[in-house]
C-alpha positions in Angstrom: -0.1 0.5 0.0 2.7 3.0 1.1 4.4 1.5 -2.7 1.0 2.6 -4.0 0.7 5.8 -2.0 4.4 7.4 -3.2 3.4 6.2 -6.7 0.3 7.5 -6.6 2.2 10.8 -5.6 5.1 11.2 -8.3 1.8 10.7 -10.6 -0.2 13.7 -9.4 2.9 15.9 -9.2 3.7 15.1 -13.0 0.3 15.4 -14.0 -0.1 19.3 -12.1 3.0 20.1 -13.6 1.6 18.8 -17.2 -1.7 21.2 -16.3 0.6 24.0 -15.6 1.9 23.3 -19.0 5.5 24.5 -17.9 7.8 24.4 -20.6 11.8 24.6 -19.9 13.5 26.9 -22.5 17.3 27.1 -23.3 19.4 29.9 -21.8 20.1 31.9 -24.5 23.8 32.9 -25.2 24.9 36.7 -24.5 24.7 38.9 -26.8 27.6 39.9 -28.4 29.6 43.1 -26.6 27.7 46.0 -29.4 30.5 47.8 -31.9 31.3 51.3 -32.2 31.9 52.4 -36.0 33.8 55.7 -36.2 34.6 57.3 -40.1 37.6 59.0 -40.6 38.2 61.4 -43.0 41.7 61.2 -44.4 44.0 62.8 -46.6 45.0 59.9 -49.3 48.5 60.7 -48.4 47.4 59.4 -44.7 46.9 55.6 -46.4 49.6 53.6 -45.3 50.1 55.3 -41.7 46.2 55.4 -40.7 45.6 51.7 -41.8 49.0 50.7 -38.8 47.6 53.5 -36.9 43.9 52.3 -36.6 44.8 48.4 -36.2 47.0 50.3 -33.5 43.7 51.8 -31.8 40.8 49.3 -32.5 43.3 46.9 -29.9 43.7 49.1 -27.6 40.0 49.6 -27.5 38.4 46.5 -28.5 34.7 46.9 -29.2 35.7 49.9 -31.6 35.9 49.4 -35.5 37.3 52.1 -38.1 36.5 52.8 -41.1 38.6 55.3 -43.7 37.7 57.5 -46.1 41.2 58.5 -47.8 41.1 61.2 -50.9 41.9 64.8 -51.6 41.4 67.0 -48.5 39.8 69.2 -51.2 37.2 66.2 -52.3 36.8 65.0 -48.6 36.0 69.1 -47.0 33.4 69.0 -49.9 31.7 65.8 -48.9 31.8 67.5 -45.5 30.1 70.9 -46.5 27.8 68.8 -48.5 26.8 66.8 -44.8 29.1 63.2 -45.4 28.4 61.5 -42.1 32.0 61.6 -40.4 33.5 61.5 -37.3 37.1 62.4 -37.8 39.2 64.6 -40.1 42.6 64.7 -40.8 43.1 67.3 -43.5 46.8 67.5 -45.8 46.3 71.5 -45.0 44.8 74.3 -42.9 42.4 76.0 -45.7 40.8 72.5 -46.2 40.2 72.4 -42.3 39.1 75.7 -42.8 36.7 74.5 -45.5 34.9 72.2 -42.7 35.1 74.8 -39.8 33.3 77.1 -42.5 30.7 74.3 -43.5 30.8 73.9 -39.7 31.2 70.2 -39.2 34.7 71.4 -37.1 34.3 73.9 -34.7 37.2 76.2 -34.4 40.1 76.1 -32.6 39.7 72.0 -32.1 42.2 71.5 -35.1 45.9 71.0 -34.1 48.4 69.8 -35.8 50.3 65.7 -35.5 51.8 65.4 -38.6 54.0 67.2 -41.5 55.3 66.2 -45.0 57.5 67.6 -47.4 57.4 67.7 -51.3 59.9 65.0 -53.7 60.3 64.6 -57.5 59.9 61.0 -58.2 60.2 59.8 -61.6 60.0 55.8 -62.8 62.5 53.4 -61.8 63.8 52.8 -65.5 64.1 56.5 -66.0 63.4 56.3 -69.9 63.6 60.4 -70.0 66.0 60.8 -67.7 65.1 63.4 -65.4 67.4 63.4 -62.8 68.0 66.7 -61.8 64.9 69.9 -61.1 66.1 71.4 -64.1 65.4 67.8 -66.3 61.7 69.3 -65.6 61.9 71.7 -67.6 62.8 69.3 -70.7 61.1 70.1 -73.9 58.3 66.8 -74.5 58.5 66.0 -70.8 55.4 64.3 -69.6 54.8 65.5 -66.3 51.5 64.1 -63.5 50.6 66.5 -60.7 48.1 67.2 -58.8 45.2 69.7 -59.3 45.8 73.3 -57.9 42.8 72.4 -55.2 44.8 69.3 -54.0 47.1 70.5 -51.1 49.7 68.9 -52.7 49.3 70.5 -56.2 49.4 73.4 -54.7 52.7 72.7 -52.7 53.9 71.8 -56.4 52.9 75.0 -57.5 54.4 76.6 -54.9 57.8 75.1 -55.3 58.1 76.2 -58.6 57.3 80.3 -57.7 60.5 79.9 -55.5 62.6 78.2 -58.3 62.0 80.4 -60.6 61.9 83.3 -58.2 65.3 81.9 -57.2 66.2 82.5 -60.5 69.1 79.4 -61.1 66.7 77.6 -63.2 65.8 80.3 -65.4 63.2 83.7 -65.0 60.8 81.1 -67.5 60.7 78.0 -64.6 57.7 77.8 -63.9 55.7 78.4 -67.3 58.2 75.8 -68.5 57.6 73.2 -66.2 54.0 73.6 -66.9 53.9 73.4 -70.4 55.1 69.7 -69.8 52.2 68.6 -67.7 50.0 66.3 -69.4 47.8 65.2 -66.2 46.4 66.9 -63.4 45.0 64.4 -61.0 42.3 64.8 -58.0 44.8 63.3 -55.0 47.8 62.4 -54.2 47.8 58.8 -54.9 47.0 59.1 -58.5 50.6 61.1 -59.2 52.2 58.0 -57.8 49.9 55.4 -59.3 50.2 56.8 -63.1 54.2 57.5 -62.4 54.4 53.7 -61.0 52.8 52.6 -63.9 55.0 55.2 -66.2 52.3 56.8 -67.7 54.7 59.8 -66.7 58.1 60.8 -67.0 57.7 62.5 -63.3 55.8 64.3 -61.0 55.5 65.4 -57.8 54.2 64.0 -54.3 54.9 63.5 -50.8 58.1 62.0 -49.4 55.9 59.5 -47.4 54.0 58.2 -50.8 57.9 57.1 -51.9 57.5 54.2 -49.1 55.5 51.4 -50.5 57.2 51.9 -54.2 60.7 52.3 -53.3 61.7 49.4 -55.7 59.3 51.1 -58.4 60.1 54.8 -58.7 63.6 57.0 -58.1 63.5 60.5 -56.4 65.2 63.4 -56.8 65.4 66.2 -54.0 63.7 69.4 -53.3 66.0 71.5 -51.0 64.3 72.9 -47.7 64.8 76.7 -49.8 62.6 75.6 -52.4 60.5 72.8 -50.3 57.5 73.7 -48.1 56.7 71.9 -45.4 53.1 70.2 -45.2 50.8 70.8 -41.6 48.5 67.9 -41.0 45.3 68.9 -38.8 43.2 66.7 -37.4 39.7 66.9 -35.9 36.6 65.4 -34.1 33.8 66.8 -36.3 31.1 68.5 -34.5 27.9 66.3 -34.8 30.0 63.1 -34.4 27.6 60.3 -32.8 30.4 59.6 -31.4 32.3 62.7 -30.5 34.3 61.3 -27.1 35.5 58.5 -29.3 36.4 60.4 -32.0 38.0 63.0 -29.6 40.0 60.0 -28.5 40.7 59.3 -32.1 42.6 62.5 -33.2 44.3 62.8 -29.8 45.4 59.2 -30.0 47.7 60.4 -33.3 49.9 62.5 -30.9 50.7 60.0 -29.0 54.2 58.1 -28.7 52.9 55.2 -30.3 51.0 56.9 -33.3 53.9 59.1 -33.8 56.1 56.2 -33.9 54.2 55.0 -36.8 53.8 58.1 -38.6 58.1 58.1 -38.7 57.9 54.9 -40.3 56.2 56.0 -42.9 58.8 59.4 -43.2 56.6 61.7 -41.3 57.9 64.4 -39.7 56.5 63.9 -36.1 55.1 67.0 -34.0 55.9 65.7 -30.8 59.1 64.3 -30.3 58.1 61.3 -28.3 58.3 59.3 -31.0 61.4 57.5 -30.2 60.1 55.7 -27.8 63.1 56.8 -24.8 62.6 57.4 -21.4 61.9 61.3 -20.7 65.1 63.0 -20.7 66.7 66.5 -22.1 67.7 65.1 -26.1 63.6 63.9 -27.2 62.7 67.1 -26.0 65.5 69.4 -27.5 64.8 67.7 -30.9 61.1 68.4 -30.7 62.3 72.5 -29.8 64.1 72.3 -33.3 61.1 70.3 -34.8 58.4 72.6 -33.6 60.4 75.5 -35.2 58.2 76.6 -38.4 60.3 76.1 -41.1 58.5 78.1 -43.6 60.8 80.7 -41.8 63.8 79.2 -42.1 63.4 79.3 -45.6 62.3 82.4 -45.7 65.6 84.0 -44.3 67.4 81.3 -47.1 66.0 82.9 -49.6 66.7 86.2 -48.6 70.2 85.0 -48.3 70.6 84.3 -44.6 73.9 81.6 -44.0 72.9 78.5 -41.5 74.5 80.1 -39.2 72.1 83.2 -39.0 69.3 81.5 -39.6 70.3 78.8 -36.8 71.0 82.0 -33.8 68.6 84.2 -34.9 65.3 82.1 -36.5 66.0 78.4 -34.7 67.6 79.5 -31.3 65.1 82.1 -30.6 61.9 79.9 -31.8 63.1 76.5 -29.4 64.4 78.2 -26.5 61.5 77.7 -24.4 61.8 73.6 -25.1 65.5 74.1 -24.7 65.4 75.8 -21.4 63.0 72.5 -20.5 66.0 70.1 -21.7 68.4 71.6 -19.6 65.4 72.0 -16.5 65.1 68.6 -17.3 69.0 67.7 -17.9 69.8 69.1 -14.5 66.7 66.6 -12.8 68.2 63.3 -14.0 72.0 64.7 -13.2 70.5 64.6 -9.7 69.0 61.5 -10.2 72.2 59.8 -11.4 73.8 61.9 -9.2 72.8 59.8 -5.8 71.9 56.8 -7.6 75.4 56.5 -8.5 76.7 57.1 -5.2 74.2 54.4 -3.7 74.6 51.3 -5.9 78.1 51.8 -7.7 79.8 54.2 -5.5 82.2 56.8 -6.0 85.5 55.1 -7.3 87.6 57.0 -10.0 88.7 55.7 -13.8 86.0 52.9 -12.1 82.2 54.1 -11.2 82.9 58.1 -11.0 80.7 59.9 -13.7 81.2 63.7 -14.7 78.9 64.8 -12.3 80.3 63.5 -9.2 83.8 64.0 -10.8 82.7 67.6 -10.9 81.2 67.8 -7.6 83.9 66.0 -6.0 86.1 69.5 -7.8 84.0 72.1 -6.2 85.5 70.8 -3.3 89.4 69.8 -4.3 89.9 71.9 -7.1 87.3 74.7 -8.8 89.7 74.9 -11.8 89.3 70.9 -12.7 85.2 71.4 -11.4 85.1 74.1 -13.8 86.9 72.8 -16.5 84.8 69.7 -16.5 81.7 71.7 -16.9 82.3 73.0 -19.5 83.7 70.4 -21.5 80.4 68.5 -20.8 78.8 71.8 -22.1 80.1 71.9 -25.3 79.6 68.1 -25.8 75.9 68.2 -25.4 76.0 71.4 -27.7 77.3 69.5 -30.2 75.5 66.7 -30.0 72.6 69.2 -30.3 73.9 70.3 -33.2 74.7 66.8 -35.2 71.0 65.8 -34.0 69.7 68.7 -35.6 72.0 68.2 -38.5 71.1 64.7 -39.1 67.6 65.0 -38.6 68.0 67.2 -41.7 69.9 65.2 -43.8 67.2 62.3 -43.0 64.6 64.3 -44.6 66.2 65.9 -46.9 66.6 61.7 -48.1 63.7 60.8 -47.6 
């Protein structure tokens, strides 16, 4: 009887559950995290660098996807003016950024220069037209490919021709003769590069960074500083971006050492001086001081006949002085740190662990003349290193 009652009880429970139409549903998996997509309008010359910077930014910000729209800066500014949706705008000059500002898409004062570039003449690797010098651009019958004047690099090319003509070393009709050889005006710098690499033109003018991935297909001709133009690249978040804070974060990311290192890798001239990845010290600061000097002012002085020493003395040093002074302060602070660390961890053994700062310190107590001599030597060496760095940087830039 007991077994019958227990069986009846379980039967009642089962029937009751069935009557309630109880259904056991499988648990649904959690929805994947939403992806935030940023649309970045960027000058065509930034293609290689921004592709890598974009991947790094996505890796550092999970759930973010960057979509790039590369074109001539004038085309991008026009699209923004027509209301095209975008989150960030990176232009190859300030003029097109101003167009976006006037259209109400960028707030005045929010755009900042994150990179610089310079011009270079390129010809096909086999160079059938034998374009080997800037003067050769004026050879009759040459087929040149330029960017249209509305494109930043196109206007920079015209500026180069104006400077070269005014300089007089290439002839009073240099500008007109060169322009007579232009057979095609392109709407962005990458189109110029493509035509030259394909042999559809004898020479063209592009940015030095454009040759990074095609060094096996083109040869370059340097444009000297007094005839060249430094292109400035401003960037800003678009005012009506649906993800304004994130757009601003990406714009700010381009100034970080990681992003600046990528820009340097592709041949751009950094604006922060911290693209080496080194620990804070005087040298990167001094480099940023020299790198922040407006090269247009130096080029203008060179065009007026000033020699390199006078340019360095009266233009470069005064303009870079605030940063140089900061470097001096950092040098002093770092020296004090090394001074204490050396004494604590290595001791002060002449000829073995004694550093110059320690030797100067001891000299002040024992022999002031020795301390003064060592101080002067240290200052001279430091100044020579700065001059050497400036010379090397100029040489590297001129060979890009």
